[in-house]
NULUM-638285 format. One line per 10 residues: their letters; for each residue x, y, z of C-alpha. Coordinates in steps of 0.02 Angstrom, whole numbers, plus 50000, padded with zeros to 5 digits. Example, Ala and Ser with C-alpha at 12.3 -4.5 7.8 and 13.67 -1.06 7.14 Angstrom:
BEGIN
as> 50615/49775/50390 ~ 50684/49947/50357
***
This chain:
BEGIN
xxxxxxxxxx> 48096/49369/50805 ~ 48225/49388/50667 ~ 48414/49381/50686 ~ 48565/49423/50580 ~ 48745/49366/50593 ~ 48867/49510/50571 ~ 49054/49504/50539 ~ 49144/49647/50624 ~ 49315/49711/50564 ~ 49402/49652/50723
xxxxxxxxxx> 49516/49501/50755 ~ 49383/49391/50837 ~ 49342/49223/50761 ~ 49153/49213/50762 ~ 49015/49316/50684 ~ 48903/49412/50806 ~ 48714/49393/50815 ~ 48598/49544/50821 ~ 48410/49564/50826 ~ 48310/49644/50684
xxxxxxxxxx> 48124/49671/50654 ~ 48028/49587/50513 ~ 48041/49734/50391 ~ 48229/49748/50418 ~ 48250/49560/50394 ~ 48155/49569/50228 ~ 48259/49718/50169 ~ 48431/49656/50222 ~ 48542/49550/50110 ~ 48710/49466/50134
xxxxxxxxxx> 48849/49591/50100 ~ 48757/49746/50162 ~ 48832/49856/50298 ~ 48747/49886/50465 ~ 48800/49994/50613 ~ 48791/49889/50771 ~ 48825/49921/50956 ~ 48971/49821/51023 ~ 49038/49807/51199 ~ 48987/49941/51324
xxxxxxxxxx> 48980/50091/51210 ~ 49066/50058/51044 ~ 48976/50064/50877 ~ 49051/49966/50731 ~ 49010/49941/50549 ~ 48983/49757/50511 ~ 48944/49656/50356 ~ 48783/49553/50357 ~ 48834/49370/50345 ~ 48670/49278/50375
xxxxxxxxxx> 48484/49312/50406 ~ 48366/49191/50495 ~ 48213/49184/50609 ~ 48230/49012/50687 ~ 48362/48942/50804 ~ 48387/49099/50910 ~ 48550/49109/51010 ~ 48547/49062/51193 ~ 48583/49240/51252 ~ 48504/49413/51244
xxxxxxxxxx> 48541/49498/51079 ~ 48556/49685/51047 ~ 48462/49772/50908 ~ 48558/49846/50762 ~ 48579/50037/50760 ~ 48550/50069/50575 ~ 48562/49997/50400 ~ 48695/50088/50299 ~ 48665/50023/50122 ~ 48520/50001/50002
xxxxxxxxxx> 48612/49867/49904 ~ 48752/49748/49958 ~ 48925/49825/49936 ~ 49007/49652/49953 ~ 48964/49515/49829 ~ 48940/49329/49861 ~ 49099/49287/49763 ~ 49197/49410/49869 ~ 49135/49328/50029 ~ 49182/49158/49959
xxxxxxxxxx> 49358/49220/49919 ~ 49377/49304/50088 ~ 49321/49145/50178 ~ 49459/49051/50085 ~ 49587/49184/50134 ~ 49533/49176/50316 ~ 49548/48985/50320 ~ 49709/48973/50219 ~ 49806/49114/50302 ~ 49742/49068/50476
xxxxxxxxxx> 49665/49236/50519 ~ 49489/49295/50557 ~ 49361/49348/50428 ~ 49352/49517/50517 ~ 49537/49547/50482 ~ 49511/49507/50297 ~ 49364/49629/50291 ~ 49468/49766/50372 ~ 49604/49741/50242 ~ 49481/49727/50097
xxxxxxxxxx> 49361/49872/50120 ~ 49414/50054/50096 ~ 49421/50142/50264 ~ 49271/50251/50221 ~ 49158/50097/50221 ~ 49211/50046/50397 ~ 49128/50181/50499 ~ 49173/50171/50682 ~ 49103/50267/50825 ~ 49194/50417/50891
xxxxxxxxxx> 49170/50447/51076 ~ 49113/50627/51095 ~ 49106/50717/51262 ~ 48997/50870/51293 ~ 48928/50968/51441 ~ 48758/50912/51501 ~ 48613/51020/51442 ~ 48573/51071/51620 ~ 48751/51137/51646 ~ 48761/51314/51578
xxxxxxxxxx> 48915/51381/51490 ~ 48987/51539/51563 ~ 49141/51646/51558 ~ 49287/51558/51644 ~ 49349/51719/51725 ~ 49179/51750/51804 ~ 49173/51569/51859 ~ 49339/51581/51947 ~ 49283/51739/52037 ~ 49119/51662/52096
xxxxxxxxxx> 49196/51488/52113 ~ 49028/51413/52068 ~ 48924/51390/51912 ~ 48738/51394/51937 ~ 48607/51342/51812 ~ 48423/51314/51832 ~ 48437/51132/51882 ~ 48619/51089/51916 ~ 48744/51173/52031 ~ 48928/51139/51996
xxxxxxxxxx> 49055/51157/52133 ~ 49222/51177/52045 ~ 49319/51157/52207 ~ 49273/50971/52203 ~ 49361/50947/52033 ~ 49530/50865/52021 ~ 49657/50959/51913 ~ 49623/50844/51764 ~ 49434/50860/51783 ~ 49446/51050/51787
xxxxxxxxxx> 49552/51051/51628 ~ 49418/50951/51535 ~ 49277/51059/51607 ~ 49370/51219/51558 ~ 49399/51154/51380 ~ 49213/51115/51361 ~ 49171/51296/51404 ~ 49248/51345/51237 ~ 49193/51197/51131 ~ 49023/51113/51128
xxxxxxxxxx> 49097/50938/51103 ~ 49268/50858/51119 ~ 49330/50699/51039 ~ 49407/50575/51162 ~ 49574/50597/51072 ~ 49565/50786/51104 ~ 49545/50749/51290 ~ 49696/50633/51284 ~ 49796/50776/51208 ~ 49734/50904/51336
xxxxxxxxxx> 49779/50791/51482 ~ 49934/50720/51396 ~ 49888/50543/51446 ~ 49811/50391/51359 ~ 49694/50329/51495 ~ 49563/50463/51521 ~ 49417/50349/51566 ~ 49436/50378/51754 ~ 49432/50568/51731 ~ 49276/50557/51621
xxxxxxxxxx> 49190/50439/51744 ~ 49222/50565/51884 ~ 49139/50704/51782 ~ 48993/50591/51736 ~ 48963/50550/51921 ~ 48968/50736/51960 ~ 48834/50757/51824 ~ 48940/50880/51725 ~ 48964/50792/51559 ~ 48878/50667/51448
xxxxxxxxxx> 48964/50544/51331 ~ 48892/50487/51166 ~ 48950/50380/51021 ~ 48934/50463/50851 ~ 48954/50370/50687 ~ 49031/50480/50553 ~ 49007/50444/50368 ~ 49183/50460/50299 ~ 49148/50458/50113 ~ 49100/50625/50038
xxxxxxxxxx> 49054/50633/49854 ~ 49148/50762/49751 ~ 49026/50898/49699 ~ 49072/51018/49558 ~ 48992/51191/49546 ~ 48918/51242/49378 ~ 48842/51409/49328 ~ 48720/51465/49197 ~ 48622/51622/49159 ~ 48456/51635/49252
xxxxxxxxxx> 48302/51609/49136 ~ 48243/51792/49141 ~ 48406/51847/49055 ~ 48423/51713/48921 ~ 48349/51819/48780 ~ 48468/51933/48685 ~ 48368/52089/48727 ~ 48364/52056/48915 ~ 48549/52011/48916 ~ 48593/52177/48829
xxxxxxxxxx> 48490/52273/48958 ~ 48578/52178/49097 ~ 48752/52217/49030 ~ 48707/52401/49013 ~ 48645/52405/49192 ~ 48813/52333/49251 ~ 48917/52470/49170 ~ 48972/52527/49344 ~ 49018/52348/49396 ~ 49152/52303/49268
xxxxxxxxxx> 49205/52142/49358 ~ 49028/52073/49360 ~ 49009/52124/49177 ~ 49172/52034/49135 ~ 49108/51873/49219 ~ 48947/51878/49115 ~ 49042/51909/48953 ~ 49155/51760/48987 ~ 49007/51651/49036 ~ 48922/51695/48872
xxxxxxxxxx> 49080/51651/48772 ~ 49113/51486/48864 ~ 48934/51425/48854 ~ 48930/51467/48667 ~ 49086/51358/48642 ~ 49030/51208/48743 ~ 48838/51224/48734 ~ 48841/51166/48915 ~ 48837/51245/49089 ~ 49006/51317/49138
xxxxxxxxxx> 49122/51257/49277 ~ 49126/51393/49414 ~ 49315/51381/49441 ~ 49350/51390/49254 ~ 49240/51545/49240 ~ 49331/51626/49387 ~ 49501/51595/49305 ~ 49446/51656/49133 ~ 49372/51815/49209 ~ 49525/51840/49321
xxxxxxxxxx> 49410/51877/49466 ~ 49369/51817/49642 ~ 49234/51699/49707 ~ 49149/51849/49792 ~ 49105/51928/49623 ~ 49025/51765/49562 ~ 48934/51749/49730 ~ 48862/51924/49710 ~ 48790/51879/49538 ~ 48711/51722/49612
xxxxxxxxxx> 48636/51823/49756 ~ 48564/51949/49630 ~ 48484/51798/49544 ~ 48572/51841/49381 ~ 48666/51676/49385 ~ 48602/51506/49439 ~ 48720/51381/49520 ~ 48699/51195/49542 ~ 48808/51048/49597 ~ 48848/50890/49498
xxxxxxxxxx> 48929/50737/49577 ~ 49094/50692/49491 ~ 49221/50552/49506 ~ 49385/50610/49580 ~ 49489/50513/49453 ~ 49438/50544/49275 ~ 49517/50505/49107 ~ 49567/50668/49025 ~ 49665/50600/48877 ~ 49617/50616/48695
xxxxxxxxxx> 49561/50481/48574 ~ 49631/50306/48602 ~ 49765/50240/48485 ~ 49772/50069/48404 ~ 49873/49931/48487 ~ 50046/49901/48419 ~ 50085/49765/48293 ~ 50162/49614/48378 ~ 50324/49543/48313 ~ 50342/49360/48267
xxxxxxxxxx> 50398/49303/48441 ~ 50257/49398/48527 ~ 50127/49330/48405 ~ 50189/49153/48439 ~ 50186/49184/48628 ~ 50008/49251/48617 ~ 49946/49098/48522 ~ 50037/48982/48645 ~ 49954/49070/48793 ~ 49782/49046/48711
xxxxxxxxxx> 49821/48862/48674 ~ 49869/48832/48856 ~ 49708/48920/48912 ~ 49608/48782/48827 ~ 49671/48655/48956 ~ 49743/48761/49099 ~ 49682/48912/49195 ~ 49855/48981/49239 ~ 49997/49019/49118 ~ 50172/49079/49163
xxxxxxxxxx> 50244/49198/49033 ~ 50432/49190/49056 ~ 50498/49332/48948 ~ 50669/49412/48963 ~ 50675/49597/49010 ~ 50614/49710/48868 ~ 50543/49563/48768 ~ 50375/49654/48752 ~ 50269/49556/48878 ~ 50157/49709/48905
xxxxxxxxxx> 50103/49710/48722 ~ 50053/49526/48738 ~ 49950/49571/48892 ~ 49870/49715/48795 ~ 49811/49595/48658 ~ 49739/49476/48788 ~ 49650/49622/48874 ~ 49583/49685/48706 ~ 49506/49515/48667 ~ 49435/49494/48842
xxxxxxxxxx> 49349/49664/48855 ~ 49273/49636/48683 ~ 49172/49496/48765 ~ 49111/49620/48899 ~ 49213/49543/49041 ~ 49317/49633/49172 ~ 49507/49626/49182 ~ 49620/49644/49334 ~ 49801/49695/49301 ~ 49905/49677/49460
xxxxxxxxxx> 50075/49755/49488 ~ 50189/49744/49640 ~ 50232/49928/49656 ~ 50140/50093/49642 ~ 50290/50157/49544 ~ 50247/50033/49407 ~ 50063/50078/49401 ~ 50112/50259/49367 ~ 50202/50211/49208 ~ 50078/50080/49150
xxxxxxxxxx> 49921/50186/49174 ~ 49968/50305/49033 ~ 50011/50158/48918 ~ 49847/50067/48947 ~ 49743/50227/48943 ~ 49825/50264/48776 ~ 49749/50100/48711 ~ 49588/50084/48812 ~ 49544/50263/48863 ~ 49420/50286/49004
xxxxxxxxxx> 49388/50099/49030 ~ 49544/50097/49142 ~ 49525/50123/49331 ~ 49667/50129/49457 ~ 49664/50063/49636 ~ 49806/50073/49762 ~ 49851/50141/49934 ~ 49920/50309/49874 ~ 49744/50354/49817 ~ 49634/50443/49944
xxxxxxxxxx> 49495/50351/50035 ~ 49364/50442/49930 ~ 49449/50396/49767 ~ 49455/50213/49818 ~ 49271/50214/49865 ~ 49227/50280/49692 ~ 49328/50143/49604 ~ 49244/50013/49717 ~ 49070/50078/49670 ~ 49114/50082/49484
xxxxxxxxxx> 49176/49901/49488 ~ 49025/49845/49591 ~ 48906/49922/49465 ~ 49010/49850/49319 ~ 49026/50024/49243 ~ 49123/50038/49079 ~ 49243/50161/49164 ~ 49308/50018/49274 ~ 49313/49874/49151 ~ 49503/49864/49168
xxxxxxxxxx> 49574/49888/49343 ~ 49760/49919/49371 ~ 49815/49905/49550 ~ 49934/49844/49682 ~ 49897/49691/49789 ~ 49741/49765/49874 ~ 49651/49774/49705 ~ 49607/49588/49714 ~ 49480/49632/49850 ~ 49371/49734/49729
xxxxxxxxxx> 49190/49676/49697 ~ 49210/49600/49524 ~ 49053/49519/49457 ~ 49112/49469/49283 ~ 49300/49442/49294 ~ 49375/49360/49140 ~ 49563/49388/49151 ~ 49691/49421/49288 ~ 49868/49474/49245 ~ 49999/49468/49384
xxxxxxxxxx> 50150/49559/49313 ~ 50322/49540/49395 ~ 50247/49392/49490 ~ 50413/49353/49577 ~ 50409/49517/49676 ~ 50411/49504/49868 ~ 50299/49660/49871 ~ 50150/49547/49828 ~ 50165/49472/50002 ~ 50078/49564/50145
xxxxxxxxxx> 50179/49544/50305 ~ 50089/49657/50428 ~ 49952/49671/50484 ~ 49847/49515/50461 ~ 49791/49441/50339 ~ 49970/49397/50288 ~ 49918/49347/50114 ~ 50014/49327/49952 ~ 49924/49422/49814 ~ 49986/49306/49675
xxxxxxxxxx> 49923/49148/49762 ~ 49760/49233/49813 ~ 49736/49291/49632 ~ 49749/49109/49574 ~ 49604/49064/49691 ~ 49506/49221/49640 ~ 49524/49171/49458 ~ 49464/48996/49501 ~ 49308/49064/49588 ~ 49265/49176/49438
xxxxxxxxxx> 49316/49044/49308 ~ 49439/49176/49246 ~ 49605/49148/49159 ~ 49768/49202/49243 ~ 49934/49256/49167 ~ 50088/49265/49278 ~ 50226/49367/49196 ~ 50409/49387/49241 ~ 50586/49389/49172 ~ 50644/49301/49331
xxxxxxxxxx> 50497/49193/49391 ~ 50488/49137/49573 ~ 50547/48960/49603 ~ 50370/48910/49655 ~ 50290/48969/49493 ~ 50426/48896/49384 ~ 50414/48731/49479 ~ 50225/48730/49450 ~ 50253/48755/49263 ~ 50388/48620/49257
xxxxxxxxxx> 50271/48496/49342 ~ 50127/48537/49222 ~ 50016/48628/49347 ~ 50035/48792/49250 ~ 50063/48819/49064 ~ 50234/48890/49017 ~ 50268/49012/48875 ~ 50441/49084/48841 ~ 50496/49247/48758 ~ 50684/49229/48741
xxxxxxxxxx> 50727/49381/48634 ~ 50710/49566/48669 ~ 50590/49667/48562 ~ 50672/49726/48401 ~ 50807/49592/48425 ~ 50904/49711/48539 ~ 51045/49614/48623 ~ 51035/49574/48808 ~ 51144/49696/48908 ~ 51330/49664/48922
xxxxxxxxxx> 51354/49624/49108 ~ 51528/49640/49185 ~ 51585/49607/49364 ~ 51707/49728/49446 ~ 51817/49664/49588 ~ 51818/49813/49708 ~ 51932/49720/49830 ~ 52066/49724/49695 ~ 52023/49905/49650 ~ 52044/49959/49833
xxxxxxxxxx> 52213/49870/49841 ~ 52271/49960/49684 ~ 52197/50126/49748 ~ 52085/50143/49596 ~ 51928/50191/49693 ~ 51856/50367/49698 ~ 51738/50364/49847 ~ 51627/50215/49810 ~ 51659/50218/49622 ~ 51787/50109/49536
xxxxxxxxxx> 51887/50184/49391 ~ 51798/50063/49272 ~ 51625/50123/49325 ~ 51674/50307/49316 ~ 51749/50284/49142 ~ 51589/50197/49082 ~ 51483/50337/49157 ~ 51583/50472/49068 ~ 51566/50375/48905 ~ 51376/50357/48926
xxxxxxxxxx> 51359/50543/48964 ~ 51463/50591/48812 ~ 51345/50480/48707 ~ 51194/50579/48778 ~ 51134/50421/48870 ~ 51058/50414/49045 ~ 51128/50313/49190 ~ 51045/50214/49330 ~ 51143/50172/49489 ~ 51074/50042/49609
xxxxxxxxxx> 51112/50037/49796 ~ 50990/49938/49901 ~ 51000/50047/50056 ~ 50925/50219/50082 ~ 50997/50358/50189 ~ 51175/50423/50191 ~ 51259/50293/50299 ~ 51191/50142/50396 ~ 51315/50162/50540 ~ 51394/50312/50627
xxxxxxxxxx> 51542/50260/50734 ~ 51658/50348/50856 ~ 51838/50321/50798 ~ 51901/50342/50977 ~ 51795/50216/51075 ~ 51704/50123/50934 ~ 51527/50158/51000 ~ 51389/50189/50871 ~ 51217/50265/50911 ~ 51083/50130/50930
xxxxxxxxxx> 50894/50142/50920 ~ 50823/50141/51099 ~ 50673/50038/51039 ~ 50756/49914/50918 ~ 50916/49812/50909 ~ 50985/49909/50760 ~ 51105/50054/50736 ~ 51032/50219/50678 ~ 51050/50267/50495 ~ 51119/50439/50457
xxxxxxxxxx> 51011/50545/50339 ~ 51114/50694/50284 ~ 50975/50796/50202 ~ 50883/50809/50368 ~ 51040/50802/50477 ~ 50957/50659/50570 ~ 50992/50486/50635 ~ 50841/50376/50597 ~ 50783/50199/50636 ~ 50708/50116/50482
xxxxxxxxxx> 50609/49993/50591 ~ 50513/50104/50712 ~ 50538/50280/50642 ~ 50633/50344/50796 ~ 50744/50492/50751 ~ 50863/50615/50833 ~ 50976/50757/50775 ~ 51147/50705/50708 ~ 51273/50699/50851 ~ 51416/50821/50860
xxxxxxxxxx> 51514/50715/50982 ~ 51513/50534/51044 ~ 51379/50497/51174 ~ 51499/50380/51266 ~ 51668/50467/51271 ~ 51632/50645/51209 ~ 51755/50631/51065 ~ 51709/50732/50910 ~ 51790/50607/50791 ~ 51631/50526/50720
xxxxxxxxxx> 51646/50426/50560 ~ 51515/50351/50444 ~ 51525/50167/50395 ~ 51439/50094/50242 ~ 51339/50196/50117 ~ 51162/50224/50055 ~ 51079/50310/49907 ~ 51099/50482/49986 ~ 51288/50465/49999 ~ 51300/50407/49817
xxxxxxxxxx> 51196/50559/49766 ~ 51314/50675/49862 ~ 51468/50596/49782 ~ 51391/50611/49608 ~ 51356/50796/49633 ~ 51544/50819/49665 ~ 51599/50705/49523 ~ 51474/50772/49393 ~ 51431/50949/49453 ~ 51354/50999/49285
xxxxxxxxxx> 51238/50848/49273 ~ 51062/50826/49345 ~ 51065/50690/49480 ~ 50903/50624/49557 ~ 50863/50494/49690 ~ 50720/50368/49696 ~ 50693/50288/49865 ~ 50564/50287/50004 ~ 50620/50460/50064 ~ 50593/50546/49895
xxxxxxxxxx> 50431/50460/49842 ~ 50316/50490/49991 ~ 50190/50601/49900 ~ 50045/50535/49797 ~ 50118/50591/49630 ~ 50303/50582/49678 ~ 50336/50421/49579 ~ 50250/50489/49425 ~ 50348/50652/49427 ~ 50516/50563/49444
xxxxxxxxxx> 50475/50440/49305 ~ 50411/50579/49193 ~ 50571/50679/49219 ~ 50677/50526/49175 ~ 50571/50489/49020 ~ 50586/50671/48963 ~ 50776/50655/48984 ~ 50779/50793/49116 ~ 50882/50678/49231 ~ 51057/50621/49183
xxxxxxxxxx> 51092/50502/49328 ~ 50960/50417/49437 ~ 51013/50334/49601 ~ 50889/50218/49683 ~ 50846/50068/49789 ~ 50754/49912/49728 ~ 50611/50021/49665 ~ 50718/50035/49508 ~ 50708/49848/49479 ~ 50518/49840/49463
xxxxxxxxxx> 50498/49823/49275 ~ 50504/50008/49231 ~ 50528/50045/49047 ~ 50650/50185/49003 ~ 50706/50212/48824 ~ 50875/50299/48843 ~ 50967/50206/48983 ~ 51140/50163/48917 ~ 51222/50109/49080 ~ 51165/50025/49242
xxxxxxxxxx> 51286/50018/49388 ~ 51264/49909/49543 ~ 51363/49992/49683 ~ 51384/49839/49795 ~ 51303/49670/49756 ~ 51368/49586/49914 ~ 51238/49665/50030 ~ 51106/49560/49939 ~ 51197/49394/49938 ~ 51242/49372/50121
xxxxxxxxxx> 51071/49387/50200 ~ 51011/49254/50325 ~ 50863/49194/50222 ~ 50841/49036/50118 ~ 50784/49147/49973 ~ 50935/49263/49977 ~ 51017/49190/49821 ~ 50854/49182/49722 ~ 50811/49362/49771 ~ 50987/49423/49729
xxxxxxxxxx> 50978/49344/49556 ~ 50805/49418/49524 ~ 50851/49592/49585 ~ 51015/49604/49490 ~ 50939/49531/49332 ~ 50792/49651/49341 ~ 50904/49803/49373 ~ 51014/49750/49228 ~ 50859/49738/49118 ~ 50834/49928/49129
xxxxxxxxxx> 50985/49952/49015 ~ 50984/49965/48824 ~ 50799/49934/48792 ~ 50788/50013/48618 ~ 50927/49997/48487 ~ 51100/50003/48563 ~ 51158/49862/48677 ~ 51156/49918/48859 ~ 51301/49901/48980 ~ 51289/49839/49160
xxxxxxxxxx> 51432/49850/49287 ~ 51414/49757/49452 ~ 51537/49804/49590 ~ 51573/49664/49713 ~ 51705/49599/49834 ~ 51672/49421/49773 ~ 51659/49416/49581 ~ 51677/49226/49582 ~ 51513/49199/49676 ~ 51407/49076/49578
xxxxxxxxxx> 51250/49186/49580 ~ 51346/49335/49511 ~ 51419/49225/49374 ~ 51243/49165/49330 ~ 51179/49346/49326 ~ 51320/49400/49211 ~ 51277/49263/49086 ~ 51085/49273/49104 ~ 51073/49091/49159 ~ 50902/49080/49243
xxxxxxxxxx> 50888/48892/49211 ~ 51056/48857/49295 ~ 51006/48962/49447 ~ 50837/48873/49456 ~ 50915/48698/49450 ~ 51045/48739/49582 ~ 50923/48824/49701 ~ 50789/48689/49675 ~ 50916/48555/49719 ~ 50964/48645/49880
xxxxxxxxxx> 50782/48675/49926 ~ 50743/48491/49900 ~ 50891/48439/50005 ~ 50852/48557/50150 ~ 50662/48538/50141 ~ 50605/48712/50089 ~ 50474/48775/49965 ~ 50424/48727/49832 ~ 50446/48549/49901 ~ 50385/48589/50077
xxxxxxxxxx> 50261/48719/50137 ~ 50312/48830/50283 ~ 50217/48916/50423 ~ 50310/49041/50532 ~ 50243/49077/50707 ~ 50312/49238/50782 ~ 50312/49282/50968 ~ 50332/49460/51033 ~ 50336/49530/51209 ~ 50417/49671/51308
xxxxxxxxxx> 50492/49542/51426 ~ 50627/49435/51345 ~ 50606/49294/51475 ~ 50417/49285/51452 ~ 50431/49285/51262 ~ 50568/49152/51269 ~ 50468/49041/51388 ~ 50309/49059/51283 ~ 50396/49014/51119 ~ 50481/48862/51198
xxxxxxxxxx> 50312/48802/51267 ~ 50229/48825/51096 ~ 50373/48740/51004 ~ 50371/48589/51121 ~ 50182/48573/51103 ~ 50198/48571/50913 ~ 50341/48444/50920 ~ 50230/48316/51007 ~ 50140/48285/50844 ~ 50243/48368/50707
xxxxxxxxxx> 50410/48298/50770 ~ 50565/48351/50671 ~ 50465/48468/50557 ~ 50466/48602/50694 ~ 50619/48716/50695 ~ 50659/48841/50832 ~ 50623/48947/50928 ~ 50755/49052/50841 ~ 50792/49239/50860 ~ 50786/49336/50695
xxxxxxxxxx> 50932/49449/50639 ~ 50846/49598/50722 ~ 50790/49526/50888 ~ 50698/49678/50959 ~ 50585/49800/50866 ~ 50480/49939/50949 ~ 50533/49876/51120 ~ 50464/49703/51086 ~ 50579/49552/51089 ~ 50550/49433/50944
xxxxxxxxxx> 50576/49249/50911 ~ 50512/49130/50777 ~ 50458/48949/50765 ~ 50456/48875/50590 ~ 50343/48729/50542 ~ 50384/48633/50382 ~ 50245/48533/50300 ~ 50289/48395/50175 ~ 50180/48381/50019 ~ 50106/48214/50076
xxxxxxxxxx> 50054/48285/50245 ~ 49879/48362/50257 ~ 49894/48552/50260 ~ 49720/48574/50334 ~ 49752/48450/50476 ~ 49921/48531/50516 ~ 49839/48702/50525 ~ 49700/48629/50633 ~ 49830/48560/50754 ~ 49923/48728/50761
xxxxxxxxxx> 49756/48815/50797 ~ 49721/48693/50939 ~ 49893/48726/51014 ~ 49860/48914/50998 ~ 49693/48895/51088 ~ 49778/48803/51232 ~ 49915/48935/51233 ~ 49785/49076/51248 ~ 49715/48998/51408 ~ 49883/49012/51499
xxxxxxxxxx> 49874/49171/51603 ~ 50062/49190/51614 ~ 50073/49213/51424 ~ 49925/49332/51407 ~ 50034/49481/51354 ~ 50133/49382/51223 ~ 50081/49426/51045 ~ 50074/49276/50928 ~ 50061/49298/50740 ~ 50050/49157/50611
xxxxx> 50118/49181/50436 ~ 50071/49045/50311 ~ 50188/49026/50159 ~ 50307/49154/50234 ~ 50399/49201/50076
***
């Protein structure tokens, strides 16, 4: 008897044991996928974790359904990294696997329902007349059906099989098991689990002339014979021309376009056996650029930074490159990549936002051509599978991988360098679902496993990374001047409280900002305006009774989106049509409070009617190529003014931005989070860094009600060091990272009392051992989301206290908590290092 341990992509702690025969045991390796039965009828894809023939489990094991791979698709180093992630972030290995593997690899069963073979299909009208359906071996009495059962039976008359989700739609209810069980007992239907392979290779059709017509004589005869079929003749003439140019078979779609004909004409020629067609498997993402260009010459500061990075690499594995905005960090990375790929090793280049990858891809492909692969969530499942396979097989076309945080899960076998650009970005942290990992920290461990070097780059490093470099854990390299010695932007603060008092505001624009905008436009420069809130207005209020529409599922007011005439909740997605009158008092005097990117865009269209205004936020960048198109338009100077949210602050490189305006800096500063000041500094500094990146000094205007705020003063004078010292002092005093580690435990339930009681129980249990290091339970600013009440307990862990033992104790408390029946519905999630 042989057994294998399988990890399933579900949130259960242990691996599951299945039985295999001797041949299967010999063939299987760790990291292969197998389809296995689970529960009563489910079929899951699992990853083989262990193979053995002794020490059988003390229970009956099921046999696996099928082996899905010929070679492992998960490597040993990946499993090692995922085990670390599971242990460190206090989640299950199954959850890590679900996050790591492209969806196409995780085949799951689909419950399919069909009529039994001994139940004949017949016309429904006839059936209703006769009221019975008779087949050779099974008589169906429809009068015994409930209404729901009859609906399912009727639907199956028209379709051989129905997915369980189709039945839910037909019956308009979630729980359909009882209905199906009734039909099974009446011997009408049968239920089966089907596993569907989700990945489909891309096949391209090519055409060539059939062998009998390849000689010149035969071809002439053929063309003469087609004198009455001019379209077919035209196709052949074009095929002859194209194949003469390329000396290769011709793409069917290209031939169709060149001949200006339909697919039917080509099909006719194939059926006549004049043309031969065949299919070739192609990658969905292919490099189509021309020859690669040489890397740029580094200036003196960049050359020095590059040599310092290499010097640090001799003694340290991680180096922080702290370079001001537009100092040319990317060119330093390019040199490091160039040297690394020359040794045959792989490189991972991680970015926080898909918007950034769009711009960087063309730059890197310009230098490295088809060795660059891209991996992020806006790519289709099939595209991601292809990149995975290329990396697994160490193909040259995936030697350099650019991607968002999920790219660190790829199956690297020979990783030499990891670059984490804009390492301070909160987007590197995964909040939901589990694993709640931080890509930067996980990349440090990945580099350690592969013995690879790691570069963290940022103009405004996170306090943790800067603290690590100050204490000697990481190497530190500084780039203090912008490329080409361009001056840092001139940052000015505008007191809009004073401007309102003097009536110098036009909508949300101060006279100073408008004047600067007109000046920039007259100088043929582009403008970026930053407002960190999307939509038209965050609050709609009745001026008569003061009531504002609230989300029925969350404790937030609905945001008005003018372009769709909708009120939307940004937490759960609930939306309704914009109200014409107050829901409470019926008054039609509705007013909007606050403003978002959409309102700024509307105001700009009135203020500058002859200029092109565009908006970059979550609403305008939903499509796969939406980011790329917007960025391309801005680079081609087709946009005069771009309004956007924090997407604008993600290290994008635009050459003709003369002015950056921040519409209201105060919304960032007064947020109930210990990182609010650090994040505000980073965001404002990064947004400012988009201005004046070539020759002329850029201008930045920050509108605020509190121009004397210390953070704003530090932003205006580019004082990162001063901000770091002040924030580090406060963090030390109040026991926050980087001096203490934090673990946040979140409780959610539909009943406020149950959730409150559960969180108090958990908090008290933790306090027994962790004493004053347990804070809460405390309700977050938004206390209810998707009809679930929320509260948090925060655990602080001093550096001298064992992290592993503290996590072990929290896990023990969680195990005890799970045994209490009263709290069975309460959802508990644990977030380690909850930055």
